[in-house]
N, C-alpha and C positions, 0 to 999 in steps of 0.2 A: 773381312773385306780388305783391310789394309795389306795383308799378305798377298792377296790376289792381285791388287793393283801394283804392288812392288814387283811381283813375278811377271806381270804383263809388261811393265816398263822395261824390265831386263830382257824380255823376249823381243822387244822392239829394236834393241840395239843391233843384233845380227840381221834382222829384216831390213833395217834402214841401211846398213852398210852394204848388204847384198844388192839392194835395189839401186842405190846410188852408183855402185860399182858397175852394174849392168848398163845403166843409162850413160855413165861416163865413157865406158868402152864403146858403146854404140855411137855416141856423138863424135868421138875422136877417131873412129874407124871410117867416118865418111870420107869420100874422095874430095880432094881439093885442099888448098893451103889457105887458112884464114888470113895469114899475114900478106900473102900474095894477093888475095882477093881484096884486101883493104886498099891496095895500091891501084886497083883497077887496070885499065889498059895501058897506062903510062909505062915507060921504060923504068927499070929498077936495077939497082946494084945488088948482086947476090950477097955481098958482104953485109950490106945494110939489112937485108932480110934475115941473114943468119944472126946478126947482132940483136935484132928485135926478138927473134925466137929465143935467144939465150936470156934476154932480159925478162921475158914472160915465162921462162921455164919450159917452153915447148920443145926444146932440144933434148929433154930428158926422157928416159923410158916411160912408157905409159903408166906402169904401176907406180913409179916414183911421182909422176904428176898427180895421180889420184891420192897418194899419201899426203902430198903437199896441199892438195885441195881440201881434204878432210881436216887436216891440221888447222888450216885457216877457217874452215867452216865452223868448227867448234869454238872459235874465237869471234864468230860473227862476221867473218870476212867471206863473202860469196865469190870473190874474185873481181877482175876488172875487164871491161869490154876492150877488145883489141882495137877497134876502129876509133872510138871516141875517148878511150882511156877513162871512161866514167865508171865508178864503182857499181857493180851489179846490185849491191844492196840498195843504192839510191834508185836504180831502175825499178826494182821490186817495190820499194817504198812509194813510188809514184803510181805504178800501174796496179799493184795488188789491191788497194782499197777500192778501186773502180770495179774490179772483178768480184770482190767480196760483196759489194752492194748489189751487183747484178745477180750473183748467185743466191744471196739471202732473199732477195725479192722473189726469184724463181722458186726457191725452196719453200718459202712461206705459201706461195700460190699452190704449189704441188701438194703440200701438207693439208691445207684447209680445203681446197676444192677437190682434190683427189680422194681424200678420206671421206669428205661429205657426200660426194657422188657415189662412192662405194657403199657407204652405209645406207643411203636411200635406196639403191638398187638391191642390196643384199637382204634388206628387211622384207622385200616383196619380190622374191625370185620368180622368174618365168612370167613376169608381167610386161606390159608395154614399156614402162620406164626402164626395166631391167634390160630388155632387148635394145632399147634406144641407147643405153649406156654402152653396151657391148658393141653396137655398131659404130658409135662415135669413137670409142677407144681403138677399134680395129682400123679406122681411117687414120687416126693419129699415129699408130704404130707403123702403118704402111707408108706414110708420107715422110720422106727425109726432111730433116730440120731446115736445110738450106732452101728446099722447095717451098715449105711453109713460110719461111722467113721472107723470101722474095714475093710470095703471093700476098701475105698480109701487108707487106710494105707497099705493094702496088695498090691494093684496095684501100687501105686505111689512110695512107699518106698521099698518094698521088690522085686517086679517084675521089675519095670522100673527104680528104683534108681533115681527118680526125686528129692526126698526130703528125709529128715531123718525121721525114724519111730516115734521117740519121740523128745520132745523139750529139748535140753540140755542148751540152753541160751535163756531165756525169753525176753531178750532185742533185740534179732535178729528177726526182723519182717518177714524175709524169712522163719524162722522155725515156726512162728505162722500162716503162710498163710493157711496151710492145716487144722489145728484145727479151724481157723476162718471160713473157708468155710463150714466145717461140722457143726459148731455151727449155722451158718447163713442159712443153707439149708431150714429148715422148715419156718422160717420167710420170706425168699426170696420168697417162693412159695405163701404165703399169701399176701405179699405186691404186687407181680406181678399180682395176680388175682384181688385183690382189686383195684389196679390202672387201670387195663384193663377194669373192669366193670364200674368204675366211669367215665373214659374217654369216653367209648362207649355210656353211658347214656347221658352225657352232650353234646355230639356231636349233639344229636337230640333236644336240648333245644332251646327255642325261642330266647334267647339272643345270641346264636351262629349264628342263621340264620340272626339276625339283624346285627351282626358284619360283616358277609360276605356281606350282602346287602349294607352296607355302603362303601364297597370297601376297607376295611382295609387289610393291607398285611397279608398273611397267617401266617408269623412268629409271628406277633402281636396277631392274632386271637387265635393261639394255645398257644403261650408262656404266654400271659397275661390273656385273657378271659377264655380259656379252662383249663389251668393248675391250676390257682389259685383256681378255684371252685372245680376242681376234686381232688385236694390234701388235702382237709379238712378231709375226712375220713381216708386218708392214714397217715396224721400227727397224728391223734388220735391213730391209731394202732401203729405207730412207737414209740410214747411216752410211751405206756404201754409195748411195746416189748423190750425197752431198759432194763427194770428191768427183764423181762423174759429171756433175753439173759444172764444176769449175773447169774441167778439161774440155767439156763440150762447149764452153763459152768461146773457144777459139773461133769456131765457125760463126757463131752469132755475133761476136764482136766484129768480125770482118764484114758481115752484111750491113750492120748498122753503124759502123765506124766508131765503135766504143774503144777508147784507148786504155785497154786493160792488158793483162798478161798474155792474152791470146795474140794481140797485135805484136807484142814484144817477142813472143816465140816465133811468129812468122817472119818478122824482120831479121831475127837472129839466124834462123835457118837459111834465109836467102843470102845472108852475109857469111855463112858458115861460122857463126859465133857460138861455138860449142859451149863456152863457159857460161853464157847467158842462159842457154837452154838447160844446162845441168843445174845451175843455181835455182832456177824457177822450179824445175822438176824435183829437186831436193826438198823444197818447201812443200810441194804437193804431196810427196811421200809422207812427210810429217803430219799433214792434215788427214790423210787417209788413216794413218795409224791412230791418231787421236780420236777420230770419228769411230773407229772400230772399238776402241776401249770404252767410249761413252755409251755405245749401243749395248755392249755386254753389261755395263752397270745398270742400264735402264731395264734389263730383263728382270732384275730383282724387284724393281718398282712395280712393273706390270704384273708379275706372277710371284706372289709371296712364297711359293714352293721352291723357288730358286734361291739358293744361298751359296755364297762364295766363301771358301775357307781361306 
């Protein structure tokens, strides 16, 4: 196991470098001048602009800028915002915990409710509750998150006054409930359908008939034999979906005015602040890689036949 983890960590290095290089090149290839955009419509002195670019290292070749960025990143320096001269690490430190709370809330909702609905429907396939689940998930898959967000915001906040229309205190989980449900809606549909399909297929497996023939209690047959094998594809999806929920929070944060990394990315793009976007994206790449490693390690827990050398 230790060798496998070490090998995977080494494999993450080129993946991280390649991903950040691609993001870096995409951001700095955008049209427009971030220093000029900082000055707005006012008159400016070209020598002042050139001086600021030289101070920030923007006059260097793109590859050299990336090397400088990576050198600072490995020292914990994500760069500096051009407009405010604020360290990007401080921006991430303020916004990232908000997105983490929202994402974990949504992820918990997806895991508990999605797997629960999938198990209930999968144990009784082709019944009324099974068809009801498939219909519900089809509606959630077909409806864009921003449509569902505005719809629930209108109904629950403005019509029925059940909750607040926007988030004023990101530490209050009651205010994060509605954004988390909207954020989790699409993932919930996929998890429920995937769990239902996996449960229904494994019910017809030989090892399930053997477990029943041995006279094992139904709770043990379902909880140990059926669930552990059925959850392997679900765990794979959930591991990837954790990162997708964080990136998907950009739309949800905009609808409910949640001051997380989604708002920071949007503001940075509008100001052509490539350094801020690259810094946040680099952190997201690390989260994706860590989630992928954790999912692979969980395989051995769910299926004893899987062993890593």
